[in-house]
C-alpha positions in Angstrom: -167.0 46.3 -198.4 -165.2 45.7 -201.8 -166.3 47.4 -204.9 -167.1 45.3 -207.9 -165.5 46.8 -211.0 -166.3 46.0 -214.7 -163.2 44.4 -216.6 -160.8 46.8 -218.1 -161.9 45.6 -221.5 -165.5 46.2 -220.6 -164.8 49.7 -219.3 -162.8 50.5 -222.5 -165.5 49.1 -224.8 -168.1 51.3 -223.0 -166.0 54.4 -223.8 -167.4 56.9 -226.4 -164.4 57.9 -228.2 -163.6 61.1 -230.1 -162.6 61.0 -233.8 -158.8 61.1 -233.8 -159.0 64.6 -235.7 -160.7 66.1 -232.9 -158.0 64.8 -230.3 -155.3 66.3 -232.6 -157.1 69.6 -232.8 -156.9 69.9 -229.0 -153.3 69.9 -229.4 -153.1 72.4 -232.7 -152.5 69.6 -235.0 -154.0 70.1 -238.5 -155.6 66.9 -240.3 -152.6 67.5 -243.0 -150.2 66.3 -240.3 -152.0 63.2 -239.5 -151.7 59.7 -241.1 -155.1 58.0 -240.2 -155.3 54.5 -239.2 -159.1 54.4 -239.1 -161.0 56.7 -237.0 -159.2 56.4 -233.7 -155.6 56.0 -234.4 -153.0 58.1 -236.5 -149.4 58.5 -237.2 -147.7 61.9 -236.4 -145.4 63.9 -238.8 -141.8 64.3 -237.3 -142.0 67.9 -238.7 -144.2 68.6 -235.5 -141.3 68.3 -233.2 -140.0 71.8 -232.3 -136.9 72.0 -230.5 -137.4 75.5 -229.3 -140.8 74.8 -227.7 -139.3 71.7 -225.9 -137.2 73.3 -223.5 -140.2 75.5 -222.2 -142.4 72.7 -221.4 -142.5 70.4 -218.5 -141.4 66.6 -218.5 -142.7 64.3 -215.6 -141.4 60.8 -215.1 -143.7 58.1 -213.5 -141.6 55.2 -212.0 -142.3 52.7 -209.2 -140.9 50.7 -206.2 -139.8 47.1 -206.9 -143.1 45.5 -208.0 -145.0 42.2 -207.3 -145.2 40.0 -210.4 -148.6 41.6 -211.4 -146.9 45.2 -211.5 -148.0 48.1 -209.6 -149.8 50.4 -212.0 -147.4 52.9 -213.5 -149.4 53.2 -216.7 -152.7 53.3 -214.8 -151.2 56.2 -212.9 -149.6 57.9 -215.8 -152.9 58.0 -217.7 -154.8 59.0 -214.5 -152.4 61.7 -213.7 -152.6 63.0 -217.2 -156.4 63.2 -216.9 -156.1 65.1 -213.4 -153.6 67.6 -214.9 -155.9 68.4 -217.6 -158.8 68.7 -215.1 -156.9 71.3 -213.1 -156.2 73.3 -216.3 -152.7 72.2 -217.5 -152.5 71.1 -221.2 -151.0 67.7 -220.8 -150.2 64.7 -222.9 -149.4 61.2 -221.7 -146.4 59.5 -223.7 -146.2 55.7 -223.4 -144.7 52.6 -224.8 -146.4 50.1 -227.0 -147.5 46.7 -225.5 -145.7 43.6 -226.5 -147.8 40.5 -227.7 -145.7 38.1 -225.4 -147.0 39.6 -222.0 -150.6 40.2 -223.3 -150.9 36.7 -224.1 -148.6 35.5 -221.3 -148.8 36.6 -217.7 -148.7 40.3 -217.3 -151.7 41.3 -219.7 -152.0 44.4 -221.7 -150.4 47.7 -221.1 -153.0 50.2 -222.1 -153.7 51.4 -218.2 -156.5 49.9 -216.2 -159.9 50.7 -214.8 -161.0 54.2 -215.6 -157.6 55.4 -216.4 -156.9 53.7 -219.8 -155.9 54.8 -223.3 -158.2 53.6 -226.2 -159.1 52.0 -228.4 -157.7 49.4 -225.9 -157.8 46.2 -228.0 -156.1 47.8 -231.0 -153.4 49.2 -228.7 -152.7 45.7 -227.3 -153.0 43.7 -230.6 -150.9 44.8 -233.4 -151.8 48.7 -233.1 -150.2 50.5 -236.0 -147.7 47.5 -237.0 -144.6 49.1 -235.5 -143.6 45.8 -233.6 -144.1 44.0 -236.9 -141.9 46.4 -238.9 -139.2 46.1 -236.1 -139.5 42.4 -236.4 -139.0 42.3 -240.1 -136.1 44.8 -240.1 -134.3 42.7 -237.4 -135.1 39.4 -239.3 -133.9 41.0 -242.8 -130.4 41.6 -241.2 -130.5 38.0 -240.0 -131.3 36.7 -243.6 -128.5 39.0 -245.2 -126.1 37.6 -242.8 -126.8 34.0 -243.4 -126.9 34.7 -247.1 -123.5 36.1 -246.9 -122.0 33.1 -244.9 -122.8 31.0 -248.0 -122.1 33.4 -250.6 -119.1 32.6 -253.1 -118.9 36.2 -254.6 -119.5 38.7 -251.7 -118.5 36.6 -248.6 -117.1 38.7 -245.9 -115.3 35.9 -244.1 -117.6 36.1 -241.1 -116.7 33.6 -238.4 -120.1 32.0 -237.4 -118.7 31.5 -234.0 -118.6 35.0 -233.1 -122.0 36.1 -234.4 -124.1 37.5 -231.5 -127.1 38.8 -233.7 -130.4 36.9 -233.1 -133.6 36.7 -234.9 -136.7 38.0 -232.9 -140.4 37.3 -232.7 -143.0 39.1 -230.4 -144.3 36.3 -228.4 -143.1 34.4 -225.2 -141.6 31.3 -226.8 -138.9 29.7 -224.6 -138.3 26.8 -227.3 -136.7 29.3 -229.5 -134.0 30.6 -227.1 -131.3 28.3 -228.5 -131.7 26.7 -231.9 -129.7 25.2 -234.9 -130.3 26.7 -238.3 -128.8 25.8 -241.6 -129.6 22.0 -241.7 -130.7 20.1 -244.6 -128.0 20.5 -246.9 -125.9 23.1 -248.8 -129.0 24.7 -250.3 -130.2 25.5 -246.9 -127.1 27.6 -245.7 -124.5 27.2 -243.3 -125.2 25.2 -240.1 -124.6 27.3 -237.0 -126.2 28.1 -233.4 -128.7 30.7 -233.3 -131.6 31.7 -231.3 -134.5 34.1 -231.0 -135.1 37.2 -228.5 -138.5 38.7 -228.0 -139.1 41.8 -230.2 -138.9 44.4 -227.4 -135.2 43.0 -226.8 -134.1 43.5 -230.3 -131.5 46.2 -231.0 -133.7 47.5 -233.7 -136.5 48.3 -231.2 -133.5 50.1 -229.0 -132.4 52.1 -232.0 -136.0 53.2 -232.9 -136.3 54.4 -229.3 -133.0 56.4 -229.2 -133.1 57.7 -232.8 -133.4 61.6 -233.1 -134.4 61.6 -236.7 -134.6 59.4 -239.9 -131.0 60.1 -240.8 -129.9 59.0 -237.3 -132.0 55.9 -237.5 -130.2 54.8 -240.6 -126.7 55.7 -239.1 -127.5 53.6 -235.9 -128.7 50.7 -238.0 -125.6 50.6 -239.9 -123.6 50.5 -236.6 -125.1 47.5 -235.4 -122.3 45.1 -234.5 -122.6 41.4 -236.2 -119.4 39.7 -235.2 -116.0 39.2 -236.1 -114.4 37.8 -239.5 -111.7 34.9 -239.2 -109.2 37.7 -239.6 -110.4 39.2 -236.3 -111.9 42.2 -237.9 -115.2 43.5 -236.7 -118.4 43.3 -239.0 -121.3 45.8 -238.9 -124.8 45.9 -240.5 -123.2 48.7 -242.8 -120.8 46.0 -244.2 -123.7 44.0 -245.4 -125.2 47.1 -246.9 -128.2 46.5 -244.8 -129.0 49.8 -243.3 -131.1 51.3 -246.1 -133.2 48.2 -246.6 -133.8 48.1 -242.9 -134.6 51.7 -242.6 -137.3 51.3 -245.5 -139.1 48.7 -243.6 -139.2 51.3 -240.5 -140.3 54.5 -242.5 -143.6 54.3 -240.8 -142.8 52.8 -237.5 -140.4 55.8 -236.7 -143.5 58.2 -236.6 -145.2 58.3 -233.2 -148.8 57.2 -232.8 -151.5 59.4 -231.5 -154.5 57.9 -229.5 -156.6 59.2 -226.8 -157.3 58.6 -222.9 -160.9 57.6 -221.9 -161.4 61.2 -221.1 -160.6 62.4 -224.6 -157.0 63.9 -223.7 -154.1 63.1 -226.2 -151.9 60.1 -225.7 -148.7 59.4 -227.9 -147.6 55.8 -227.8 -144.6 54.8 -229.5 -141.8 52.1 -228.9 -141.7 49.3 -226.6 -138.5 48.1 -225.1 -138.5 46.1 -221.6 -136.8 47.5 -218.8 -135.0 44.6 -217.5 -133.5 43.8 -220.6 -133.4 47.1 -222.7 -133.9 50.6 -221.8 -137.6 50.5 -221.0 -139.0 53.8 -222.1 -140.7 55.0 -225.2 -138.9 56.8 -228.1 -137.0 60.1 -227.8 -139.1 61.3 -230.8 -142.5 60.6 -229.0 -141.3 62.4 -225.8 -140.0 65.4 -227.8 -143.3 65.3 -229.9 -145.3 65.5 -226.6 -143.3 68.3 -225.3 -143.7 70.2 -228.6 -147.5 70.0 -228.5 -148.4 70.4 -224.8 -147.5 72.1 -221.5 -146.8 68.9 -219.6 -145.7 65.5 -220.7 -146.2 62.5 -218.2 -144.2 59.4 -219.3 -143.3 56.1 -217.6 -140.4 53.9 -217.4 -140.7 50.1 -216.9 -140.5 48.0 -213.8 -139.0 49.6 -210.6 -137.0 52.7 -210.5 -133.9 50.8 -210.3 -134.3 49.7 -213.8 -136.7 52.0 -216.0 -135.9 55.2 -214.2 -132.2 54.7 -213.9 -132.1 54.0 -217.7 -134.4 56.7 -218.5 -132.3 59.2 -216.5 -128.9 57.9 -217.4 -129.3 56.9 -221.0 -132.5 58.6 -222.6 -132.4 62.0 -221.0 -128.7 62.5 -221.5 -128.7 61.2 -225.0 -131.9 63.3 -225.9 -131.0 66.3 -224.0 -134.1 65.9 -221.9 -134.5 67.4 -218.5 -137.3 66.0 -216.4 -138.6 68.3 -213.6 -140.5 66.0 -211.5 -140.8 62.2 -210.6 -143.8 60.3 -209.5 -142.9 57.1 -207.6 -145.7 54.7 -207.6 -146.2 52.6 -204.6 -149.1 50.1 -203.5 -150.0 48.9 -200.1 -150.0 45.3 -201.6 -146.3 45.7 -202.9 -145.4 47.0 -199.4 -147.0 43.9 -197.8 -145.0 41.8 -200.3 -141.6 43.3 -199.5 -142.8 43.0 -195.9 -142.9 39.2 -196.1 -146.5 38.6 -197.5 -147.0 35.5 -199.5 -148.9 36.0 -202.8 -152.2 34.8 -201.1 -151.7 37.4 -198.4 -151.2 40.5 -200.8 -154.9 41.6 -200.0 -154.7 41.0 -196.3 -154.1 44.0 -194.1 -151.1 43.9 -192.1 -149.4 47.0 -190.5 -146.2 45.3 -189.7 -145.5 44.2 -193.1 -146.4 47.5 -194.7 -143.8 49.0 -192.3 -141.2 46.6 -192.9 -141.7 46.7 -196.6 -141.4 50.4 -196.5 -137.5 50.0 -196.5 -138.0 49.2 -200.4 -139.7 52.3 -201.1 -137.4 54.3 -199.0 -134.3 53.1 -201.2 -136.2 54.1 -204.3 -136.8 57.5 -202.9 -133.0 58.1 -201.9 -132.2 56.9 -205.4 -134.3 59.5 -207.1 -132.9 62.3 -204.9 -129.3 61.2 -206.2 -130.5 62.7 -209.6 -131.4 66.0 -208.1 -135.2 65.1 -208.2 -137.4 65.1 -205.1 -140.2 62.5 -205.9 -143.7 62.7 -205.2 -145.1 59.1 -204.0 -148.4 58.0 -205.6 -150.1 55.2 -203.6 -152.1 53.4 -206.3 -155.2 52.6 -204.2 -156.7 49.1 -203.9 -159.9 48.1 -202.2 -158.0 46.1 -199.5 -156.0 49.2 -198.4 -156.5 50.4 -194.9 -156.3 54.0 -193.3 -153.8 52.7 -190.8 -151.4 51.1 -193.7 -151.8 54.2 -195.9 -151.0 56.6 -192.9 -147.7 54.8 -192.4 -146.7 55.5 -195.9 -147.8 59.0 -195.7 -146.0 59.7 -192.5 -142.6 57.8 -193.3 -142.6 59.7 -196.5 -143.1 62.9 -194.9 -140.0 62.4 -192.6 -138.0 62.1 -195.9 -139.4 65.4 -197.2 -141.6 63.7 -199.7 -145.3 63.9 -200.3 -147.3 60.7 -200.5 -150.7 60.9 -202.0 -153.5 58.4 -202.4 -154.2 58.0 -206.3 -157.7 56.9 -207.1 -157.2 56.9 -210.9 -158.2 53.3 -211.5 -161.7 53.8 -209.8 -162.2 57.6 -210.5 -160.4 58.4 -213.6 -159.0 62.1 -213.6 -161.3 63.2 -210.6 -159.4 60.8 -208.4 -156.0 62.1 -209.5 -156.5 66.0 -209.2 -154.7 66.1 -205.8 -151.7 64.3 -207.1 -151.8 66.5 -210.2 -151.5 69.5 -207.9 -148.6 68.0 -206.0 -146.7 67.5 -209.2 -147.4 71.0 -210.4 -146.2 72.5 -207.1 -143.0 70.3 -207.4 -142.3 71.6 -210.8 -143.1 75.1 -210.1 -140.8 75.2 -206.8 -137.9 75.2 -209.3 -135.9 73.1 -206.6 -135.5 70.0 -208.9 -132.4 70.2 -211.0 -131.6 67.0 -212.8 -128.2 65.6 -212.8 -126.9 62.2 -214.4 -125.5 59.8 -212.0 -122.2 59.0 -213.9 -120.2 60.3 -216.8 -120.4 58.3 -219.8 -116.5 58.7 -220.4 -115.9 56.8 -217.0 -114.3 53.4 -217.3 -116.9 50.6 -217.8 -116.1 48.9 -214.7 -116.5 52.1 -212.7 -120.0 53.0 -214.4 -121.2 49.5 -213.4 -120.0 49.8 -209.9 -121.6 53.2 -209.6 -125.0 51.8 -210.5 -124.5 48.6 -208.4 -123.5 50.5 -205.4 -125.4 53.8 -205.5 -128.7 52.3 -206.9 -128.8 48.6 -206.0 -127.0 49.0 -202.7 -124.5 46.1 -203.7 -121.1 45.8 -202.0 -119.4 45.1 -205.3 -119.6 43.4 -208.6 -118.2 40.1 -209.7 -117.2 39.2 -213.4 -117.2 35.7 -215.0 -114.4 34.8 -217.3 -116.9 35.3 -220.3 -117.6 38.7 -219.0 -114.0 39.6 -218.6 -113.2 38.6 -222.3 -116.3 40.6 -223.5 -114.9 43.6 -221.7 -111.8 43.3 -223.6 -113.7 43.2 -226.8 -115.8 46.3 -225.8 -112.6 48.3 -225.2 -111.1 46.9 -228.5 -114.1 48.2 -230.5 -114.0 51.7 -228.9 -117.3 51.2 -227.2 -116.3 51.9 -223.7 -117.6 55.4 -223.8 -121.3 54.3 -224.2 -123.7 54.3 -221.2 -124.7 51.2 -219.4 -128.0 49.4 -219.8 -128.2 46.7 -217.1 -130.0 43.3 -217.8 -131.2 42.2 -214.5 -134.3 40.7 -212.7 -137.1 43.2 -212.0 -138.1 41.7 -208.7 -135.2 42.6 -206.4 -132.7 45.5 -206.1 -130.2 42.6 -206.5 -129.8 40.0 -209.3 -131.4 37.4 -207.1 -135.1 37.6 -207.3 -135.5 35.9 -203.9 -134.0 38.9 -201.9 -136.8 41.3 -201.3 -137.3 44.6 -199.5 -134.1 46.4 -199.3 -131.2 43.6 -199.3 -127.8 44.1 -198.0 -124.3 42.6 -198.1 -124.8 41.2 -201.5 -122.6 41.4 -204.7 -124.0 41.5 -208.3 -122.6 39.2 -210.8 -122.0 40.1 -214.4 -122.4 36.9 -216.3 -121.7 38.2 -219.8 -122.0 41.4 -222.0 -124.1 42.3 -224.9 -123.3 45.6 -226.5 -125.8 47.6 -228.7 -123.3 49.7 -230.9 -126.3 51.2 -232.9 -128.5 52.0 -230.0 -125.7 53.4 -228.1 -125.1 51.4 -224.8 -123.5 48.5 -223.2 -125.4 45.6 -221.7 -124.1 43.6 -218.9 -126.2 40.8 -218.2 -126.7 40.0 -214.4 -127.4 36.7 -213.0 -129.9 34.4 -214.8 -131.6 37.1 -217.1 -132.9 35.9 -220.5 -133.8 37.8 -223.6 -136.7 35.5 -224.5 -139.6 34.9 -221.9 -141.6 31.8 -221.6 -145.3 31.4 -221.1 -146.7 30.6 -217.7 -148.4 27.4 -216.9 -151.7 29.2 -217.5 -151.4 31.9 -220.0 -153.6 34.8 -220.2 -154.6 33.6 -223.8 -156.7 30.8 -222.2 -159.0 33.3 -220.7 -159.6 35.3 -223.8 -162.5 34.9 -226.1 -163.9 36.6 -229.4 -167.3 36.2 -230.5 -168.9 35.8 -234.0 -169.2 39.5 -234.2 -165.6 40.2 -233.4 -166.1 41.4 -229.9 -163.1 40.6 -227.6 -163.4 39.6 -224.0 -160.7 38.5 -221.4 -158.2 40.9 -222.4 -156.7 43.1 -219.8 
């Protein structure tokens, strides 16, 4: 018999939160090191980061198999695992990304966890929070304004060729109509007409820079290194040439500080940064992760979408850049997703089918193999749904066991920390075994094509990589600019190991196609764009916003 749950927002609103001072006290932060945003949110001073302490504590990554469109519960698992870790006596902080308003009002909903494994205040976290996204958006668009101002300047004109400009404006909403636009119309007073467009804020290089920066000085330097385009004399132009980095950094002076909130059971949660994993690096800031490792024995963090995207980028880009060494990986799977990859249609996700789960295991199997390539043996968390059957769960447990991997039923959604203690014990055992020794998949100094080929063959299972003429031209520019030593941040569909979202399970005999390249010289990575990926999503036919309501007293419902 299925169990009726309250909605996520109803559960979150019923939670009796502790004052943020009390949460800070639990990890030895004094009131002087907090910048309060009301009773339940605070910014943390960067002086709390202690490099000597970081290396003594333990970093655990939560990732997932290739998801269904609704997602498989990495954030819910991360929060529930944090509750479970604290219940068994390990001082643990969860470190997460901030939600983007585009998915909140679009198709995916919020990103504060679910059921009884949530971070609170849920509404605030999902809606504006402490203003970090707004600051990133303003810094990005300030650079756009300075750029267009320079194009029409008669005294400081840098001679930028408008045809080479790759920098776009951003806004934090799914709005497909803004992908490709023309600006500067209406006469000379309105600027120089040119093609432009909008990305969604999580796809902004400013977001990526905030997440990669090691300190405020590094932030400014990275902002100055943003590539804009070329002059008519074929010389590269960067944000520093427009003297933009200081003004942009001023807008980000508070956004660079990680945010402290709490889980529903009163444990500390640090939430900071929000890049998407299918078009950016998909993990929270290096500063937030280091903050957590400075303040608690264990940090549980997550990387977006499947392990072929978020985890691969977390391990090859973030960990290498930030000098981080994860000691365990939790790989989230659901019986629903296994049915999906075994051939079930959307309306059949909740219908028990042993054969489909068996066939769908090939997808999970590939992710397990991939994680092991980084020197890490994952623990599989089967995020429980009411429609799961014992026979289906047993298939997963038994098949994982043959690969030397524990698979544990995770009941964080329904039971909070109490339903996650078994998973927590398995994670601690994996860490304390001392057998996990993180290694990166490729050397950053390898040729660009070799790095892409390594990811495509080793992680995706592709036979090879094809390049369009545009991509070939872009590659030459990357080499001319000396950016070929940067790591690779693939932009591809989250729905498949391949760049074709129709190829489910564990596809074979396919090539991936690099359509073009973008490069984030400031953030420090190269972005091959595979297939039909776009950096500005659109809203679905029935947006989540249509089901939301706010009453006359300001109480929100329908947000999930």
